[in-house]
C-alpha positions as CSV (number, residue, x, y, z in Angstrom):
1,X,0.9,26.1,-6.0
2,X,3.4,23.9,-7.8
3,X,2.5,20.3,-8.5
4,X,3.7,17.6,-6.1
5,X,6.8,16.1,-7.5
6,X,5.9,12.5,-6.5
7,X,2.7,12.9,-8.7
8,X,4.3,15.0,-11.4
9,X,7.1,12.4,-12.0
10,X,5.1,9.2,-11.3
11,X,5.9,6.7,-14.1
12,X,3.2,6.2,-16.8
13,X,4.8,3.3,-18.5
14,X,7.5,0.6,-17.9
15,X,10.3,2.7,-19.4
16,X,9.9,5.3,-16.7
17,X,10.1,2.9,-13.7
18,X,13.3,3.6,-11.7
19,X,15.7,0.9,-10.5
20,X,13.7,-2.3,-11.2
21,X,15.0,-3.6,-14.5
22,X,14.7,-7.3,-13.8
23,X,11.0,-7.0,-12.7
24,X,10.1,-4.8,-15.7
25,X,11.7,-7.3,-18.0
26,X,9.9,-10.2,-16.4
27,X,6.5,-8.4,-16.6
28,X,7.1,-7.2,-20.2
29,X,8.0,-10.8,-21.3
30,X,4.9,-12.3,-19.5
31,X,2.6,-9.7,-21.1
32,X,4.1,-10.3,-24.5
33,X,3.7,-14.1,-24.2
34,X,0.3,-13.7,-22.4
35,X,1.6,-15.8,-19.5
36,X,0.9,-13.3,-16.8
37,X,-0.8,-15.0,-13.8
38,X,-4.2,-14.0,-12.5
39,X,-2.7,-13.2,-9.1
40,X,0.5,-11.2,-8.6
41,X,2.3,-10.3,-5.4
42,X,4.4,-7.1,-5.5
43,X,6.5,-6.9,-2.3
44,X,9.5,-4.8,-1.2
45,X,10.6,-1.6,0.4
46,X,8.3,1.4,0.5
47,X,8.5,3.9,-2.4
48,X,10.1,1.6,-4.9
49,X,7.2,1.5,-7.4
50,X,5.0,-1.4,-6.4
51,X,1.6,0.3,-6.7
52,X,2.7,2.4,-9.7
53,X,3.9,-0.7,-11.6
54,X,0.6,-2.4,-10.8
55,X,-1.3,0.5,-12.4
56,X,1.0,0.3,-15.5
57,X,0.2,-3.5,-15.7
58,X,-3.5,-2.5,-15.7
59,X,-2.9,-0.1,-18.6
60,X,-0.9,-2.7,-20.6
61,X,-3.6,-5.4,-20.1
62,X,-6.2,-2.9,-21.5
63,X,-4.4,-1.5,-24.5
64,X,-7.1,-2.7,-26.8
65,X,-10.0,-1.4,-24.7
66,X,-9.0,2.0,-23.4
67,X,-7.0,4.9,-24.9
68,X,-4.0,6.0,-23.0
69,X,-5.3,9.5,-23.5
70,X,-8.2,8.5,-21.3
71,X,-6.0,7.3,-18.5
72,X,-6.5,7.7,-15.6
73,X,-9.8,9.5,-16.0
74,X,-11.6,6.3,-17.2
75,X,-9.6,3.8,-15.2
76,X,-12.5,3.1,-12.9
77,X,-14.0,1.0,-15.7
78,X,-11.2,-1.6,-15.4
79,X,-9.3,-0.8,-12.3
80,X,-10.3,-1.1,-8.7
81,X,-7.9,-0.1,-5.9
82,X,-8.5,-0.6,-2.2
83,X,-6.2,0.3,0.7
84,X,-6.2,-2.7,3.1
85,X,-5.0,-0.5,5.9
86,X,-8.5,1.1,6.1
87,X,-10.5,-1.8,4.6
88,X,-9.3,-4.7,6.7
89,X,-12.4,-6.6,7.3
90,X,-14.1,-9.6,5.6
91,X,-17.1,-7.5,4.6
92,X,-14.8,-5.2,2.6
93,X,-13.3,-8.1,0.7
94,X,-16.7,-9.7,0.1
95,X,-18.0,-6.4,-1.3
96,X,-14.9,-6.2,-3.5
97,X,-15.4,-9.8,-4.8
98,X,-19.1,-9.1,-5.5
99,X,-18.2,-6.0,-7.5
100,X,-15.9,-7.7,-9.9
101,X,-18.4,-10.4,-10.9
102,X,-20.2,-7.8,-13.1
103,X,-18.9,-8.0,-16.7
104,X,-17.2,-5.0,-18.1
105,X,-15.3,-4.3,-21.3
106,X,-11.6,-4.9,-21.0
107,X,-9.4,-6.7,-18.4
108,X,-10.4,-6.1,-14.8
109,X,-7.5,-5.3,-12.4
110,X,-7.9,-5.3,-8.6
111,X,-5.0,-3.7,-6.7
112,X,-4.9,-4.3,-2.9
113,X,-2.4,-2.0,-1.3
114,X,-0.9,-2.8,2.1
115,X,-2.3,-6.3,1.7
116,X,-0.6,-7.5,4.9
117,X,-3.2,-5.4,6.9
118,X,-6.1,-7.6,6.0
119,X,-7.7,-9.7,8.8
120,X,-7.5,-13.4,8.9
121,X,-11.1,-13.8,7.9
122,X,-10.6,-11.3,5.0
123,X,-7.7,-13.4,3.7
124,X,-9.9,-16.5,3.9
125,X,-12.6,-14.8,1.9
126,X,-10.0,-13.6,-0.7
127,X,-8.4,-17.1,-1.0
128,X,-11.3,-18.8,-2.8
129,X,-11.4,-16.1,-5.5
130,X,-7.6,-16.3,-5.9
131,X,-8.1,-20.0,-6.5
132,X,-10.9,-19.6,-9.0
133,X,-10.9,-16.0,-10.3
134,X,-13.6,-14.7,-12.7
135,X,-12.5,-14.5,-16.4
136,X,-10.4,-11.6,-17.3
137,X,-9.7,-10.5,-13.7
138,X,-6.2,-10.1,-12.3
139,X,-5.4,-9.4,-8.6
140,X,-2.2,-7.5,-7.7
141,X,-1.4,-7.6,-4.0
142,X,1.1,-4.9,-2.9
143,X,2.9,-5.1,0.5
144,X,6.0,-4.1,2.4
145,X,5.6,-7.0,4.7
146,X,5.1,-10.2,2.7
147,X,5.9,-12.4,5.7
148,X,2.6,-11.4,7.2
149,X,0.6,-12.9,4.3
150,X,-0.6,-16.5,4.8
151,X,1.3,-19.1,2.8
152,X,-1.9,-20.2,1.2
153,X,-2.3,-16.8,-0.4
154,X,1.4,-16.4,-1.4
155,X,1.4,-19.9,-3.0
156,X,-1.3,-18.7,-5.4
157,X,0.6,-15.7,-6.6
158,X,3.4,-14.9,-9.0
159,X,5.8,-13.1,-6.7
160,X,7.9,-10.0,-7.7
161,X,10.3,-8.6,-5.2
162,X,11.0,-4.9,-5.6
163,X,14.5,-4.0,-4.4
164,X,15.8,-0.8,-2.9
165,X,17.1,1.5,-5.6
166,X,20.9,1.9,-5.5
167,X,22.4,5.3,-4.7
168,X,23.9,5.9,-8.1
169,X,20.5,5.4,-9.9
170,X,18.7,7.6,-7.4
171,X,21.2,10.4,-7.7
172,X,21.0,10.3,-11.5
173,X,17.2,10.4,-11.4
174,X,17.1,13.3,-8.9
175,X,19.7,15.2,-11.0
176,X,17.3,14.9,-14.0
177,X,14.5,16.4,-11.9
178,X,16.6,19.2,-10.6
179,X,17.6,20.1,-14.1
180,X,13.9,20.2,-15.1
181,X,12.7,22.2,-12.1
182,X,13.6,25.9,-12.3
183,X,13.2,26.5,-8.6
184,X,15.4,23.6,-7.6
185,X,19.0,24.7,-7.2
186,X,21.0,21.9,-5.7
187,X,24.7,21.0,-5.9
188,X,25.9,17.5,-6.7
189,X,26.8,17.1,-3.1
190,X,23.3,18.1,-2.0
191,X,21.7,15.7,-4.5
192,X,23.9,12.9,-3.1
193,X,22.7,13.8,0.3
194,X,19.1,13.5,-0.9
195,X,20.0,10.1,-2.3
196,X,21.5,8.9,0.9
197,X,18.5,10.0,3.0
198,X,16.1,8.4,0.5
199,X,17.5,5.1,1.7
200,X,16.6,3.2,-1.5
201,X,13.1,4.7,-1.8
202,X,12.4,6.8,-4.9
203,X,9.4,8.4,-3.3
204,X,11.2,9.4,-0.1
205,X,13.8,11.2,-2.1
206,X,11.1,13.0,-4.0
207,X,9.5,14.1,-0.7
208,X,12.9,15.6,0.3
209,X,13.1,17.4,-3.0
210,X,9.6,18.7,-2.5
211,X,10.7,20.3,0.8
212,X,13.6,22.0,-1.1
213,X,11.2,23.2,-3.7
214,X,9.1,24.8,-0.9
215,X,12.0,26.7,0.4
216,X,12.8,24.3,3.3
217,X,16.5,23.6,3.9
218,X,17.0,19.8,4.2
219,X,19.8,19.1,6.6
220,X,22.5,16.7,5.5
221,X,23.0,14.4,8.5
222,X,25.5,12.0,6.8
223,X,28.5,13.3,8.8
224,X,26.6,13.0,12.1
225,X,25.8,9.4,11.3
226,X,29.4,8.8,10.5
227,X,30.5,10.2,13.8
228,X,27.7,8.3,15.7
229,X,28.8,5.0,14.1
230,X,32.3,5.7,15.2
231,X,31.3,6.6,18.7
232,X,29.3,3.4,19.0
233,X,32.1,1.3,17.6
234,X,34.6,2.8,20.1
235,X,32.0,2.4,23.0
236,X,31.9,6.1,23.7
237,X,28.4,6.4,25.3
238,X,28.5,10.1,26.1
239,X,29.5,11.2,22.6
240,X,26.9,8.7,21.1
241,X,24.1,10.1,23.1
242,X,25.1,13.7,22.3
243,X,25.1,13.0,18.6
244,X,21.8,11.1,19.0
245,X,20.3,14.2,20.6
246,X,21.2,16.3,17.6
247,X,19.9,13.7,15.1
248,X,16.6,13.5,16.9
249,X,16.0,17.2,16.0
250,X,15.9,16.3,12.4
251,X,14.7,12.7,12.2
252,X,12.3,10.3,13.9
253,X,13.5,7.6,16.2
254,X,12.6,4.7,13.9
255,X,14.3,6.4,10.9
256,X,17.5,6.9,13.0
257,X,17.7,3.2,13.8
258,X,16.9,2.1,10.2
259,X,19.6,4.4,9.0
260,X,22.1,2.9,11.5
261,X,21.2,-0.5,10.1
262,X,22.2,0.7,6.7
263,X,25.4,2.1,7.9
264,X,26.5,-1.1,9.7
265,X,25.6,-2.9,6.5
266,X,27.8,-0.6,4.5
267,X,30.6,-0.9,7.0
268,X,30.4,-4.7,6.6
269,X,30.7,-4.4,2.9
270,X,33.7,-2.1,3.3
271,X,35.4,-4.7,5.5
272,X,35.5,-6.9,2.4
273,X,37.0,-4.1,0.3
274,X,33.7,-3.1,-1.4
275,X,33.1,0.6,-2.0
276,X,29.8,1.9,-0.6
277,X,28.2,5.4,-0.1
278,X,30.2,5.9,3.1
279,X,33.5,5.6,1.3
280,X,33.7,9.4,1.0
281,X,34.0,9.7,4.8
282,X,36.8,7.2,5.1
283,X,38.8,8.3,2.0
284,X,39.4,6.3,-1.1
285,X,42.6,4.6,0.1
286,X,41.5,4.0,3.7
287,X,41.7,0.5,5.1
288,X,39.0,-0.1,7.7
289,X,40.0,-1.8,10.9
290,X,36.7,-3.3,11.8
291,X,35.6,-6.7,13.0
292,X,32.8,-8.3,11.0
293,X,31.3,-10.2,14.0
294,X,31.0,-7.0,15.9
295,X,29.3,-5.3,13.0
296,X,26.9,-8.2,12.7
297,X,26.1,-7.9,16.4
298,X,25.4,-4.2,16.1
299,X,23.1,-4.8,13.1
300,X,21.1,-7.4,15.0
301,X,20.8,-5.1,18.0
302,X,19.4,-2.4,15.8
303,X,16.7,-4.8,14.6
304,X,15.8,-5.6,18.2
305,X,15.6,-1.8,19.0
306,X,13.3,-1.4,16.0
307,X,11.0,-4.1,17.3
308,X,10.9,-2.6,20.8
309,X,9.3,0.6,19.4
310,X,6.0,-1.3,19.4
311,X,6.3,-2.2,23.1
312,X,6.0,1.4,24.5
313,X,4.9,4.8,23.2
314,X,8.1,6.4,24.6
315,X,10.4,6.1,21.6
316,X,13.0,8.4,23.2
317,X,13.7,6.0,26.0
318,X,13.7,3.0,23.7
319,X,16.2,4.8,21.4
320,X,18.5,6.0,24.1
321,X,18.6,2.7,25.9
322,X,19.2,1.0,22.5
323,X,22.2,3.3,21.7
324,X,23.7,2.5,25.1
325,X,23.3,-1.2,24.4
326,X,25.0,-0.7,21.1
327,X,27.9,0.9,22.9
328,X,28.5,-2.0,25.3
């Protein structure tokens, strides 16, 4: 069985991190000057390298104590990771705090993934340690939802915001992987389709490539989205619902709404004459006859639809009613 691409191509040092040059420069400078804080907050879209970068920071802080050849087999000596999604309680955090009080050679790193999932009492238990951490201990909190963290916690962290990776960078990266993998035979157009569906997430694109490597045919839905956006904008409910039915065969309801959000965003940029990934569907010389307030309203309606998914388990109804509202 072939190695999972997301693991095979996971960055091992800062030079291999994709699409986050500003953050890498900031971290490198802080490490060189020894000004890195004892509590860091890595936030941003899923699959953009937050946890991977946290592990690289752990390696950099322990250059003098552990050989890179030993990494990650001996990382347990200096690195502790917990998933807050399954360790939400105050007892989990207290056990973690107790464990780092024991001295060990090197610089201790604690990575808390999905930090926003911690309970209120767990955050309170963590807060005191963030205020007065043990010597040579650095906390790195990773989250896709920083707004759910208490302000008291965020105020004690150096904050690094990971951005979505742009389409050009994603496509260049995926092209490099396709060139290396003998069993991956994709055209430039197909790679661009992978980049579009990745939606700014390096990991999501690698998951799509993994399917291709396994022999699965990944459907390119870009043209269907183009037609759906057109149907919505022209208030053609019947066509919009028909296109939606086709899209639901390939993608989950939440993904469809999130992709529509991106398309309305791109259309807004196109209204100002900026070229975006959807330019290929309009043509290079096309002038879009769109109203920015309408696009803004459509985008906000998509956000409301996404929130409604938590109100009922019937995502089909939420999505279809949402599409009808977009068409009004």
